C-alpha positions in Angstrom: -13.1 60.9 -58.1 -12.2 58.1 -60.8 -8.7 58.9 -60.5 -8.9 58.1 -56.6 -10.9 54.9 -57.6 -8.4 53.6 -59.9 -5.8 54.5 -57.6 -7.2 52.5 -54.6 -8.2 49.6 -57.0 -4.2 49.6 -58.3 -3.2 49.5 -54.3 -5.6 46.7 -53.7 -4.8 44.6 -56.6 -1.1 45.0 -55.9 -2.0 44.4 -52.0 -3.6 41.2 -53.1 -0.9 40.1 -55.2 1.7 40.7 -52.6 -0.4 38.8 -49.9 -1.0 35.9 -52.5 3.0 35.6 -53.0 3.5 35.6 -49.2 1.2 32.9 -48.7 2.7 31.0 -51.5 6.1 31.4 -50.3 5.0 30.3 -46.5 3.2 27.1 -48.0 6.5 26.1 -50.0 8.6 26.8 -46.8 9.4 23.4 -45.1 9.9 24.8 -41.7 6.3 26.8 -41.8 4.8 23.7 -43.1 6.2 21.5 -40.3 5.2 24.3 -37.9 1.6 24.4 -39.1 1.3 20.5 -38.7 2.3 20.7 -35.3 0.1 23.4 -34.3 -2.9 21.8 -35.9 -1.9 18.3 -34.2 -1.4 20.4 -31.0 -5.1 21.7 -31.4 -6.5 18.3 -31.9 -4.7 16.5 -28.9 -5.7 19.8 -26.7 -9.6 18.9 -27.9 -9.1 15.2 -27.0 -7.8 16.0 -23.8 -10.7 18.3 -22.9 -13.3 15.8 -23.8 -11.1 12.9 -21.5 -11.3 15.6 -18.8 -15.0 16.3 -19.2 -15.6 12.4 -19.3 -13.4 12.0 -16.2 -15.7 14.4 -14.3 -18.7 13.3 -15.7 -19.6 16.0 -17.8 -21.3 14.6 -20.9 -20.5 15.7 -24.4 -22.9 17.5 -26.8 -22.9 14.3 -28.9 -23.9 12.4 -25.9 -26.7 14.8 -24.6 -28.1 14.8 -28.6 -28.1 10.8 -28.5 -30.0 11.0 -25.0 -32.7 13.4 -26.5 -33.2 11.2 -29.2 -33.9 8.3 -27.3 -36.2 10.0 -25.0 -38.4 11.4 -27.8 -38.5 7.7 -29.2 -39.3 6.3 -25.8 -42.1 9.1 -25.5 -43.6 8.1 -28.9 -43.8 4.5 -27.7 -45.6 5.6 -24.8 -48.1 7.6 -26.5 -48.7 4.6 -28.9 -49.2 2.4 -25.6 -51.6 4.7 -24.2 -53.6 5.0 -27.3 -53.8 1.4 -27.6 -54.6 0.9 -23.7 -57.5 3.6 -24.6 -58.8 1.5 -27.6 -58.7 -1.7 -25.2 -60.4 0.1 -22.5 -63.3 1.2 -25.2 -63.6 -2.2 -26.3 -63.9 -3.8 -22.8 -66.9 -1.3 -22.1 -68.5 -2.1 -25.1 -68.1 -6.1 -24.3 -69.6 -5.5 -20.8 -72.3 -3.6 -22.2 -73.2 -6.2 -24.7 -72.8 -8.7 -22.2 -75.3 -6.9 -19.6 -77.9 -6.4 -22.5 -77.4 -10.4 -23.2 -78.0 -11.1 -19.6 -81.1 -8.9 -19.3 -82.5 -10.1 -22.6 -83.4 -13.7 -21.4 -84.7 -12.5 -18.0 -87.3 -10.5 -19.6 -88.5 -13.2 -21.9 -88.9 -15.5 -18.7 
């Protein structure tokens, strides 16, 4: 079995070396480099065209939805703060009314 393992390791090493040589040769080839650049540029243009088309029909992008979600969370937090403050003010008003009633009742009892 060790001979098989050594044999497959040798084949794998030669295959990796051949693949590395091929990749290097392709990258050194100006025609291949130019074709690769054009293909990448075409991909970028396709993504931009997709964004434009989605925008034209009114479909929001994921970034737009995330921004909207952040704004809604922020507004929700602010509303909770306002609710808490209104509850505090209501409690203060109730305490002031109770104090005013007790102050108004005290002079009548003294007279």
